[in-house]
VOBA-1610 file (N, C-alpha, C; in pm, whole numbers, padded with zeros to 5 digits, always signed):
BEGIN
Met+14092+01097+34960Met+14038+01210+34885Met+13888+01223+34911Gln+13847+01343+34957Gln+13707+01364+34990Gln+13630+01406+34865Ser+13512+01353+34853Ser+13426+01391+34740Ser+13346+01515+34776Val+13335+01608+34678Val+13262+01732+34697Val+13120+01713+34644Thr+13027+01737+34730Thr+12887+01722+34690Thr+12835+01858+34640Pro+12774+01864+34525Pro+12721+01992+34473Pro+12605+02040+34559Pro+12588+02173+34564Pro+12477+02227+34642Pro+12344+02186+34579Pro+12247+02172+34660Pro+12117+02129+34605Pro+12062+02234+34507Ala+12006+02185+34399Ala+11949+02275+34296Ala+11829+02350+34353Lys+11823+02481+34317Lys+11712+02564+34363Lys+11591+02546+34273Asn+11479+02560+34335Asn+11354+02549+34261Asn+11337+02672+34171Pro+11307+02657+34041Pro+11287+02774+33953Pro+11179+02867+34004Leu+11078+02813+34064Leu+10971+02897+34116Leu+11022+02989+34226Asp+11116+02935+34305Asp+11174+03019+34410Asp+11257+03133+34351Leu+11330+03103+34241Leu+11410+03209+34177Leu+11320+03320+34122Ile+11211+03280+34057Ile+11119+03381+34004Ile+11058+03462+34116Thr+11022+03395+34224Thr+10963+03466+34337Thr+11061+03564+34398Ala+11189+03523+34406Ala+11290+03610+34464Ala+11312+03734+34378Lys+11314+03715+34243Lys+11334+03830+34154Lys+11216+03926+34160Leu+11096+03869+34167Leu+10979+03954+34178Leu+10979+04030+34309His+11028+03964+34414His+11035+04031+34544His+11133+04149+34539Val+11248+04125+34473Val+11347+04233+34461Val+11291+04349+34375Ala+11223+04312+34264Ala+11167+04416+34177Ala+11060+04496+34249Ser+10977+04427+34327Ser+10872+04499+34400Ser+10932+04591+34505Asn+11039+04543+34570Asn+11106+04631+34668Asn+11163+04755+34600Asp+11227+04733+34482Asp+11283+04848+34410Asp+11172+04943+34364Phe+11058+04886+34321Phe+10947+04970+34276Phe+10895+05057+34389Phe+10875+04994+34506Phe+10823+05071+34619Phe+10925+05173+34668Leu+11053+05140+34651Leu+11154+05239+34688Leu+11151+05359+34592Gln+11126+05329+34463Gln+11122+05435+34363Gln+10985+05501+34350Leu+10884+05445+34419Leu+10749+05497+34403Leu+10737+05646+34436Pro+10800+05695+34543Pro+10793+05841+34567Pro+10850+05924+34452Asn+10963+05873+34393Asn+11021+05946+34280Asn+10929+05943+34158Ile+10866+05827+34136Ile+10775+05816+34021Ile+10657+05910+34038Ile+10599+05909+34159Ile+10484+05998+34184Ile+10527+06143+34170Gly+10647+06174+34224Gly+10696+06311+34211Gly+10716+06352+34067Gly+10769+06262+33982Gly+10789+06293+33841Gly+10657+06314+33768Ile+10556+06227+33798Ile+10425+06241+33733Ile+10358+06372+33774Val+10365+06403+33904Val+10306+06527+33952Val+10374+06648+33888Phe+10507+06639+33873Phe+10581+06750+33812Phe+10539+06768+33666Val+10521+06659+33593Val+10479+06668+33452Val+10339+06728+33442Ile+10249+06688+33532Ile+10112+06742+33530Ile+10114+06892+33557Ile+10191+06932+33660Ile+10200+07075+33690Ile+10260+07151+33572Ala+10365+07094+33513Ala+10428+07159+33398Ala+10332+07168+33280Trp+10246+07067+33263Trp+10149+07068+33154Trp+10053+07186+33169Phe+09998+07203+33290Phe+09909+07316+33314Phe+09983+07450+33302Ala+10106+07453+33353Ala+10185+07576+33341Ala+10212+07609+33194Gly+10242+07505+33115Gly+10263+07528+32972Gly+10139+07581+32903Lys+10021+07530+32943Lys+09896+07581+32886Lys+09877+07728+32919Leu+09905+07765+33045Leu+09890+07905+33084Leu+09986+07996+33008Ile+10111+07950+32995Ile+10210+08030+32921Ile+10172+08042+32774Ala+10126+07931+32716Ala+10086+07934+32575Ala+09968+08027+32553Asn+09871+08024+32644Asn+09756+08115+32632Asn+09799+08261+32644Gly+09897+08286+32734Gly+09948+08422+32746Gly+10016+08469+32619Val+10095+08380+32557Val+10161+08415+32431Val+10057+08440+32322Arg+09955+08354+32318Arg+09851+08369+32215Arg+09776+08501+32232Arg+09741+08536+32357Arg+09669+08661+32380Arg+09756+08783+32349Ala+09885+08773+32382Ala+09974+08886+32356Ala+09983+08917+32207Phe+09992+08813+32125Phe+10000+08836+31981Phe+09863+08866+31922His+09758+08817+31987His+09623+08845+31938His+09592+08994+31949His+09636+09057+32058His+09613+09200+32075His+09687+09282+31969Lys+09798+09226+31917Lys+09873+09297+31813Lys+09823+09266+31673Gly+09721+09182+31664Gly+09667+09146+31534Gly+09740+09031+31467Leu+09833+08966+31535Leu+09909+08856+31478Leu+09850+08725+31530Ile+09731+08692+31482Ile+09659+08577+31536Ile+09730+08447+31500Asp+09764+08431+31371Asp+09827+08305+31328Asp+09965+08288+31388Leu+10044+08394+31393Leu+10178+08385+31452Leu+10167+08352+31600Gly+10071+08412+31670Gly+10052+08380+31811Gly+10016+08235+31832Gly+09934+08180+31744Gly+09898+08038+31757Gly+10016+07945+31739Val+10099+07974+31638Val+10216+07889+31614Val+10316+07899+31729Leu+10347+08020+31775Leu+10442+08037+31885Leu+10388+07980+32015Ala+10257+07990+32037Ala+10198+07929+32157Ala+10214+07778+32155Ser+10194+07716+32040Ser+10212+07570+32029Ser+10357+07531+32053Leu+10450+07608+31995Leu+10592+07577+32018Leu+10629+07596+32165Thr+10579+07700+32229Thr+10609+07723+32370Thr+10557+07609+32457Phe+10435+07566+32431Phe+10378+07455+32508Phe+10460+07328+32488Gly+10500+07301+32365Gly+10580+07181+32340Gly+10715+07185+32410Leu+10780+07301+32411Leu+10909+07312+32478Leu+10895+07295+32630Val+10789+07352+32687Val+10769+07337+32832Val+10744+07191+32869Val+10661+07122+32794Val+10633+06982+32824Val+10758+06896+32803Ala+10835+06923+32696Ala+10957+06845+32673Ala+11057+06865+32787Ala+11074+06988+32832Ala+11164+07013+32945Ala+11113+06946+33072Ala+10981+06945+33092Ala+10925+06880+33211Ala+10949+06730+33208Val+10934+06668+33094Val+10959+06524+33082Val+11106+06494+33109Leu+11196+06578+33060Leu+11339+06560+33085Leu+11371+06568+33234Ile+11314+06666+33302Ile+11337+06679+33446Ile+11274+06564+33522Ala+11155+06519+33477Ala+11090+06406+33543Ala+11174+06280+33533Cys+11240+06260+33419Cys+11330+06143+33405Cys+11443+06149+33506Val+11496+06267+33531Val+11603+06281+33631Val+11549+06255+33771Ile+11423+06296+33798Ile+11364+06271+33930Ile+11340+06123+33952Val+11288+06054+33852Val+11258+05912+33867Val+11386+05829+33870Phe+11484+05866+33789Phe+11610+05792+33783Phe+11724+05886+33821Pro+11751+05898+33951Pro+11853+05995+33995Pro+11991+05964+33942Ser+12017+05838+33907Ser+12151+05803+33857Ser+12176+05856+33716Val+12067+05890+33646Val+12081+05940+33509Val+12111+06089+33515Lys+12216+06130+33447Lys+12255+06271+33447Lys+12186+06345+33331Pro+12148+06469+33354Pro+12085+06545+33244Pro+12175+06557+33122Ala+12306+06569+33145Ala+12398+06581+33031Ala+12392+06458+32942Thr+12374+06341+33004Thr+12365+06218+32925Thr+12240+06217+32840Ile+12127+06261+32899Ile+12002+06264+32823Ile+12010+06365+32708Ile+12068+06482+32736Ile+12080+06584+32631Ile+12170+06537+32519Ser+12281+06472+32554Ser+12370+06421+32449Ser+12302+06313+32366Ser+12223+06228+32434Ser+12150+06126+32358Ser+12048+06190+32265Leu+11981+06294+32315Leu+11888+06365+32228Leu+11959+06433+32113Gly+12081+06483+32138Gly+12156+06547+32031Gly+12189+06452+31919Ile+12228+06328+31956Ile+12257+06228+31853Ile+12130+06189+31780Gly+12022+06172+31856Gly+11898+06132+31793Gly+11835+06242+31709Ser+11867+06366+31742Ser+11806+06476+31667Ser+11853+06479+31522Val+11972+06426+31495Val+12019+06420+31356Val+11929+06328+31275Ala+11902+06209+31332Ala+11812+06116+31262Ala+11672+06173+31252Ile+11627+06238+31359Ile+11493+06298+31356Ile+11487+06409+31250Gly+11595+06486+31239Gly+11598+06593+31140Gly+11585+06540+30999Phe+11655+06429+30968Phe+11643+06370+30835Phe+11504+06310+30814Ala+11450+06248+30920Ala+11319+06183+30906Ala+11207+06284+30888Phe+11218+06398+30954Phe+11112+06499+30951Phe+11160+06626+30880Lys+11239+06608+30775Lys+11295+06722+30703Lys+11185+06811+30648Asp+11087+06753+30581Asp+10980+06831+30521Asp+10897+06903+30627Ile+10872+06834+30739Ile+10791+06896+30844Ile+10865+07016+30903Leu+10994+06999+30930Leu+11071+07110+30986Leu+11085+07223+30885Gln+11100+07188+30758Gln+11111+07292+30655Gln+10982+07373+30646Asn+10868+07303+30649Asn+10740+07374+30645Asn+10718+07457+30770Leu+10764+07406+30886Leu+10750+07481+31010Leu+10830+07612+31004Leu+10954+07602+30960Leu+11037+07722+30949Leu+10979+07820+30848Ala+10932+07769+30734Ala+10871+07857+30633Ala+10745+07923+30688Gly+10667+07847+30766Gly+10547+07905+30825Gly+10578+08017+30923Ile+10682+07998+31005Ile+10720+08103+31100Ile+10767+08227+31025Leu+10847+08209+30919Leu+10893+08324+30841Leu+10777+08397+30773Leu+10681+08320+30722Leu+10565+08384+30660Leu+10483+08464+30762Leu+10471+08408+30882Leu+10394+08477+30985Leu+10467+08601+31037Ile+10600+08597+31035Ile+10676+08715+31079Ile+10676+08823+30971Asn+10706+08783+30847Asn+10712+08881+30738Asn+10574+08928+30694Arg+10473+08842+30706Arg+10335+08874+30674Arg+10317+08930+30532Pro+10359+08855+30428Pro+10331+08902+30291Pro+10183+08901+30259Tyr+10107+08818+30327Tyr+09961+08817+30317Tyr+09905+08780+30454Arg+09777+08807+30472Arg+09713+08784+30602Arg+09586+08702+30584Arg+09531+08662+30695Arg+09405+08589+30691Arg+09297+08679+30631Gly+09225+08625+30532Gly+09123+08702+30462Gly+09169+08760+30331Asp+09300+08762+30305Asp+09350+08809+30176Asp+09317+08709+30065Gln+09300+08758+29945Gln+09276+08674+29828Gln+09406+08666+29748Ile+09460+08545+29736Ile+09592+08527+29677Ile+09587+08423+29566Val+09693+08423+29485Val+09712+08323+29380Val+09848+08259+29404Val+09849+08127+29426Val+09972+08051+29445Val+09972+07937+29344Lys+10069+07942+29253Lys+10077+07842+29147Lys+09944+07840+29071Asp+09873+07726+29071Asp+09748+07715+28997Asp+09626+07733+29087Phe+09646+07780+29209Phe+09536+07789+29305Phe+09510+07937+29339Glu+09382+07970+29347Glu+09341+08106+29381Glu+09224+08099+29477Gly+09229+08182+29580Gly+09121+08183+29677Gly+09152+08275+29793Thr+09073+08260+29900Thr+09085+08343+30020Thr+09160+08266+30128Val+09257+08332+30192Val+09336+08269+30298Val+09247+08248+30419Glu+09230+08122+30459Glu+09152+08090+30578Glu+09238+08092+30703His+09354+08025+30693His+09436+08008+30813His+09579+07979+30770Ile+09674+08031+30845Ile+09816+08003+30822Ile+09865+07919+30939Gln+09880+07790+30916Gln+09923+07699+31020Gln+10074+07686+31021Ser+10124+07608+31116Ser+10269+07588+31124Ser+10320+07505+31007Arg+10234+07422+30947Arg+10278+07335+30838Arg+10229+07382+30702Ala+10111+07440+30695Ala+10052+07471+30564Ala+09965+07595+30574Thr+09933+07647+30454Thr+09840+07758+30441Thr+09711+07706+30380Leu+09599+07736+30443Leu+09469+07689+30398Leu+09401+07799+30317Ile+09358+07763+30194Ile+09293+07856+30103Ile+09155+07802+30068Lys+09056+07889+30073Lys+08921+07854+30028Lys+08901+07912+29889Thr+08883+07826+29791Thr+08868+07871+29653Thr+08732+07938+29636Tyr+08716+08007+29523Tyr+08593+08081+29499Tyr+08473+07991+29473Asp+08498+07864+29439Asp+08388+07771+29419Asp+08363+07685+29543Gly+08416+07728+29658Gly+08381+07664+29785Gly+08462+07541+29820Arg+08584+07528+29770Arg+08670+07416+29806Arg+08789+07465+29887Arg+08848+07372+29963Arg+08964+07407+30045Arg+09090+07346+29983Val+09195+07428+29974Val+09324+07384+29923Val+09427+07402+30034Ile+09502+07296+30062Ile+09607+07299+30165Ile+09741+07300+30094Ile+09814+07411+30105Ile+09941+07427+30035Ile+10053+07428+30140Pro+10153+07341+30128Pro+10265+07344+30224Pro+10333+07481+30226Asn+10371+07523+30344Asn+10431+07656+30359Asn+10562+07670+30281Ser+10636+07561+30268Ser+10761+07569+30193Ser+10734+07602+30046Asp+10626+07548+29989Asp+10590+07581+29852Asp+10546+07726+29840Val+10471+07774+29939Val+10425+07913+29936Val+10544+08008+29949Tyr+10638+07973+30035Tyr+10751+08062+30062Tyr+10846+08071+29944Thr+10858+07964+29866Thr+10954+07963+29755Thr+10888+07989+29620Ser+10757+08011+29615Ser+10688+08033+29488Ser+10637+08177+29480Pro+10621+08229+29358Pro+10560+08362+29344Pro+10416+08360+29394Val+10380+08460+29470Val+10246+08471+29526Val+10187+08606+29482Thr+10070+08603+29422Thr+09998+08725+29385Thr+09892+08753+29490Val+09903+08867+29556Val+09806+08907+29659Val+09711+09007+29594Asn+09593+08959+29557Asn+09499+09044+29485Asn+09440+09155+29573Thr+09436+09132+29702Thr+09376+09230+29793Thr+09483+09304+29875Ala+09604+09311+29823Ala+09709+09383+29895Ala+09679+09532+29906Phe+09605+09586+29808Phe+09569+09727+29806Phe+09417+09739+29796Pro+09362+09851+29839Pro+09214+09864+29840Pro+09151+09855+29703Val+09217+09908+29598Val+09159+09905+29464Val+09259+09844+29368Arg+09208+09789+29260Arg+09294+09738+29153Arg+09223+09754+29019Arg+09299+09739+28911Arg+09249+09767+28778Arg+09200+09640+28711Asp+09095+09656+28633Asp+09044+09548+28549Asp+09036+09600+28405Gln+09020+09510+28308Gln+09020+09552+28167Gln+08939+09456+28083Phe+08900+09506+27964Phe+08821+09425+27872Phe+08846+09478+27730Asp+08867+09387+27635Asp+08894+09425+27497Asp+08764+09427+27416Ile+08752+09532+27332Ile+08633+09551+27248Ile+08679+09563+27103Gly+08611+09494+27014Gly+08640+09505+26871Gly+08532+09584+26800Ile+08571+09690+26729Ile+08475+09770+26652Ile+08507+09756+26504Gly+08409+09789+26419Gly+08430+09775+26275Gly+08525+09879+26219Tyr+08586+09845+26107Tyr+08678+09939+26042Tyr+08605+10060+25983Gly+08474+10051+25970Gly+08398+10166+25920Gly+08367+10268+26028Asp+08393+10236+26154Asp+08368+10328+26264Asp+08495+10407+26297Lys+08474+10523+26355Lys+08588+10606+26396Lys+08631+10568+26538Pro+08755+10524+26556Pro+08799+10482+26689Pro+08790+10593+26793Asp+08821+10718+26754Asp+08817+10827+26852Asp+08677+10843+26910Arg+08578+10839+26824Arg+08439+10854+26872Arg+08399+10736+26960Ala+08434+10615+26918Ala+08399+10496+26997Ala+08468+10498+27134Met+08593+10541+27139Met+08665+10548+27266Met+08597+10644+27362Lys+08552+10758+27311Lys+08486+10856+27396Lys+08352+10804+27446Val+08275+10740+27358Val+08144+10687+27396Val+08159+10578+27501Phe+08253+10488+27481Phe+08270+10377+27576Phe+08323+10427+27711Ala+08415+10522+27710Ala+08469+10575+27836Ala+08359+10642+27918Glu+08273+10718+27851Glu+08162+10783+27923Glu+08064+10679+27978Ala+08039+10574+27903Ala+07947+10470+27950Ala+08004+10396+28071Ile+08135+10367+28069Ile+08198+10296+28182Ile+08198+10383+28307Ala+08221+10511+28292Ala+08227+10601+28407Ala+08093+10608+28480Lys+07981+10581+28410Lys+07849+10587+28473Lys+07812+10459+28546Val+07892+10353+28531Val+07859+10226+28596Val+07887+10236+28746Glu+07795+10189+28826Glu+07811+10194+28971Glu+07923+10101+29015Gly+08015+10153+29094Gly+08128+10075+29143Gly+08259+10109+29075Val+08255+10174+28959Val+08377+10215+28889Val+08433+10340+28958Lys+08561+10335+28994Lys+08623+10447+29063Lys+08642+10565+28968Ala+08615+10684+29020Ala+08634+10805+28940Ala+08780+10847+28935Asp+08859+10805+29033Asp+09002+10839+29038Asp+09081+10715+29080Pro+09159+10659+28988Pro+09183+10697+28849Pro+09059+10675+28762Ala+09043+10763+28666Ala+08926+10758+28579Ala+08939+10643+28479Pro+08827+10587+28436Pro+08835+10481+28333Pro+08885+10537+28200Glu+08945+10453+28121Glu+09000+10496+27993Glu+08983+10386+27890Val+08979+10426+27763Val+08969+10333+27652Val+09081+10368+27555Leu+09164+10271+27520Leu+09282+10294+27437Leu+09277+10207+27312Pro+09326+10257+27197Pro+09340+10170+27079Pro+09448+10067+27104Trp+09416+09941+27077Trp+09507+09835+27121Trp+09548+09739+27010Gly+09485+09743+26895Gly+09527+09652+26789Gly+09442+09667+26665Leu+09501+09628+26552Leu+09432+09624+26423Leu+09423+09478+26381Asp+09311+09417+26411Asp+09295+09274+26384Asp+09235+09252+26246Ala+09210+09127+26214Ala+09168+09091+26078Ala+09033+09152+26042Ser+08939+09154+26136Ser+08806+09202+26104Ser+08757+09311+26198Ser+08844+09366+26282Ser+08800+09469+26375Ser+08919+09549+26426Val+08889+09667+26477Val+08987+09750+26548Val+08967+09724+26697Thr+09072+09680+26765Thr+09060+09642+26906Thr+09084+09763+26995Leu+08988+09787+27086Leu+08999+09891+27188Leu+09005+09822+27324Arg+09093+09870+27410Arg+09105+09813+27545Arg+09048+09910+27647Ala+08943+09867+27715Ala+08882+09946+27821Ala+08943+09906+27955Arg+08981+10007+28035Arg+09043+09982+28165Arg+08975+10071+28269Trp+08948+10012+28386Trp+08885+10085+28495Trp+08933+10028+28629Trp+08910+10103+28735Trp+08954+10066+28870Trp+08832+10040+28957Ser+08848+09938+29046Ser+08740+09903+29137Ser+08799+09844+29265Glu+08712+09808+29359Glu+08758+09746+29482Glu+08820+09610+29452Ser+08914+09568+29539Ser+08999+09453+29508Ser+08931+09318+29526Lys+08824+09311+29602Lys+08761+09182+29628Lys+08712+09117+29498Arg+08726+08985+29493Arg+08689+08909+29374Arg+08542+08930+29336Thr+08455+08934+29436Thr+08312+08953+29408Thr+08287+09085+29337Asn+08353+09190+29382Asn+08337+09320+29317Asn+08389+09318+29174Ile+08503+09254+29155Ile+08564+09249+29021Ile+08471+09179+28922Val+08416+09063+28960Val+08334+08984+28868Val+08205+09055+28833His+08132+09101+28934His+08002+09164+28908His+08018+09299+28837Leu+08123+09373+28871Leu+08144+09500+28805Leu+08181+09481+28658Arg+08259+09380+28628Arg+08293+09355+28487Arg+08166+09323+28407Ala+08076+09245+28466Ala+07951+09214+28396Ala+07872+09342+28367Arg+07865+09433+28462Arg+07791+09559+28439Arg+07861+09646+28336Val+07994+09647+28335Val+08068+09726+28237Val+08045+09672+28096Ile+08047+09541+28079Ile+08026+09483+27946Ile+07886+09517+27895Leu+07788+09508+27983Leu+07653+09545+27940Leu+07645+09693+27903Ala+07713+09779+27979Ala+07712+09922+27948Ala+07780+09949+27814Ile+07888+09879+27783Ile+07956+09897+27654Ile+07866+09852+27539Trp+07800+09738+27556Trp+07711+09690+27449Trp+07597+09789+27427Gln+07537+09841+27533Gln+07427+09935+27519Gln+07473+10065+27454Ala+07593+10111+27491Ala+07646+10234+27430Ala+07672+10214+27281Ala+07722+10096+27244Ala+07745+10069+27102Ala+07614+10064+27026Ala+07512+10003+27085Ala+07381+09994+27018Ala+07317+10132+27005Asp+07327+10215+27107Asp+07264+10347+27103Asp+07333+10442+27006Asn+07463+10423+26985Asn+07539+10516+26902Asn+07577+10457+26766Gly+07518+10343+26731Gly+07541+10286+26599Gly+07684+10241+26575Ile+07753+10195+26677Ile+07890+10147+26663Ile+07887+09997+26636Asp+07954+09956+26531Asp+07951+09815+26490Asp+08044+09733+26581Leu+07993+09620+26629Leu+08073+09523+26704Leu+08081+09396+26621Pro+08171+09391+26522Pro+08169+09281+26424Pro+08220+09150+26483Phe+08176+09043+26424Phe+08230+08911+26457Phe+08333+08873+26350Pro+08423+08780+26379Pro+08527+08744+26281Pro+08465+08697+26149Thr+08519+08746+26038Thr+08471+08709+25906Thr+08583+08644+25826Gln+08542+08564+25729Gln+08640+08494+25644Gln+08586+08487+25501Gln+08672+08514+25404Gln+08632+08512+25263Gln+08681+08383+25199Ile+08590+08312+25134Ile+08623+08184+25070Ile+08592+08197+24922Leu+08688+08160+24834Leu+08673+08163+24688Leu+08653+08021+24637Phe+08542+07996+24564Phe+08514+07865+24507Phe+08556+07863+24360His+08626+07760+24319His+08676+07746+24182His+08600+07633+24113Asp+08520+07669+24011Asp+08447+07570+23933Asp+08537+07525+23819Gln+08589+07404+23828Gln+08687+07355+23730Gln+08622+07310+23598Thr+08492+07318+23590Thr+08425+07277+23465Thr+08397+07396+23375Glu+08427+07518+23420Glu+08392+07633+23339Glu+08487+07646+23220Glu+08442+07726+23121Glu+08516+07739+22994Glu+08653+07802+23013Thr+08664+07894+23112Thr+08790+07967+23130Thr+08891+07890+23213Asp+08856+07769+23258Asp+08948+07696+23344Asp+09078+07666+23270Gly+09190+07703+23332Gly+09322+07681+23274Gly+09374+07797+23193Asp+09286+07892+23157Asp+09327+08009+23082Asp+09367+08118+23182Arg+09498+08141+23201Arg+09545+08233+23303Arg+09507+08379+23272Thr+09480+08408+23147Thr+09443+08546+23113Thr+09297+08576+23140Arg+09214+08472+23159Arg+09070+08491+23181Arg+09023+08442+23318Gln+09093+08346+23373Gln+09051+08289+23501Gln+09073+08391+23613Arg+08972+08406+23704Arg+08975+08513+23801Arg+09001+08468+23945Glu+08982+08341+23978Glu+08986+08299+24117Glu+09129+08302+24171Gly+09153+08394+24267Gly+09279+08391+24340Gly+09389+08478+24286Trp+09375+08538+24167Trp+09480+08624+24115Trp+09418+08729+24022Pro+09487+08839+23996Pro+09431+08946+23911Pro+09416+08899+23767Ala+09313+08953+23701Ala+09293+08921+23558Ala+09376+09014+23473Gly+09400+08975+23352Gly+09476+09059+23261Gly+09549+08976+23158Ala+09610+09048+23063Ala+09680+08977+22956Ala+09808+08912+23004Asn+09864+08959+23117Asn+09990+08906+23165Asn+09980+08882+23317Pro+09905+08780+23360Pro+09887+08756+23505Pro+10019+08715+23569Pro+10026+08720+23704Pro+10152+08691+23774Pro+10208+08554+23742Arg+10122+08453+23732Arg+10175+08320+23706Arg+10232+08311+23564Ala+10166+08381+23472Ala+10218+08382+23335Ala+10353+08450+23331Arg+10367+08561+23406Arg+10496+08631+23406Arg+10605+08541+23465Arg+10569+08465+23571Arg+10671+08375+23628Arg+10708+08267+23528Ser+10607+08219+23453Ser+10634+08116+23352Ser+10722+08172+23241Glu+10693+08297+23195Glu+10774+08357+23091Glu+10917+08376+23138Arg+10936+08419+23267Arg+11073+08437+23317Arg+11147+08305+23320Arg+11074+08197+23353Arg+11139+08067+23358Arg+11183+08025+23218His+11095+08052+23115His+11133+08018+22977His+11250+08104+22930Asp+11250+08232+22965Asp+11361+08319+22928Asp+11492+08269+22990Asp+11487+08221+23115Asp+11608+08170+23178Asp+11655+08044+23108Asp+11561+07960+23063Asp+11601+07839+22994Asp+11670+07873+22861Arg+11610+07974+22787Arg+11672+08012+22659Arg+11812+08071+22683Ser+11829+08146+22785Ser+11960+08205+22813Ser+12060+08095+22844Ala+12015+07993+22913Ala+12107+07883+22945Ala+12146+07807+22820Asp+12048+07789+22723Asp+12082+07717+22600Asp+12181+07797+22516Gln+12159+07928+22509Gln+12251+08011+22432Gln+12391+08008+22491Ala+12402+08003+22622Ala+12534+07998+22684Ala+12601+07864+22653
//
């Protein structure tokens, strides 16, 4: 029986060298494909920039600046993504495009769940830019925020408040919430309540105030300003003054200040009382001689031989006597 001698063990260094040699050969064989894929991606990147700029300019000429910016970004991203996909096929010819697309399809489900809010804001932003309920420069109110629209991005709407702060509101919140566009129309109405004394005639005061408001610079003549009776309060008759002006916040604030001053001056010139709230307080001195005598005590009820409390007391006694007789 012959003995079998095992082959001599190979040096580990030789194995590593052999694998590196094979890897380097494969790399140099694939080097033209790698260079071709990189060059293709670079060309596609520049082509995507040119296409995106064309989309942006096309929408800019139509006045859709924000929509053009969002669509240009999406176009550039799609071009680069397609270029990377084609470059993978160039570098790895054995990989089929259908396999890559199917893998992306499976992964897109996970990506969709992971970036749900981002995709929701993106879709809401595109819908806002297409429907255009408000535009850049409009003054809007969203929830508790009010200001001027600076920019409508793919993810959020940027608002500059009147005190010089920036508020970033997600587009999904803007799209699903009530939005007040204060500058949707060239003019809008403002109002202010005035209280006059009960000794004054409301008709005369309404005429005086309406004439004073009409003379204020910035108040629109059509529709004309008006003053209406609006309430009978505890210490005054309430009149509501209404006028129309330009929609910008600056015009509204400064014009209201001028209108209030004009109303005050008109009231002073025409002797119209502008009362402040009054309250009547009755003090009861419990040490006086009449304390406890319902027929003589005056605080809080009418005087007389049979005051209301006495009558209630008498009725209660009469009811008690009727019950005893029964």
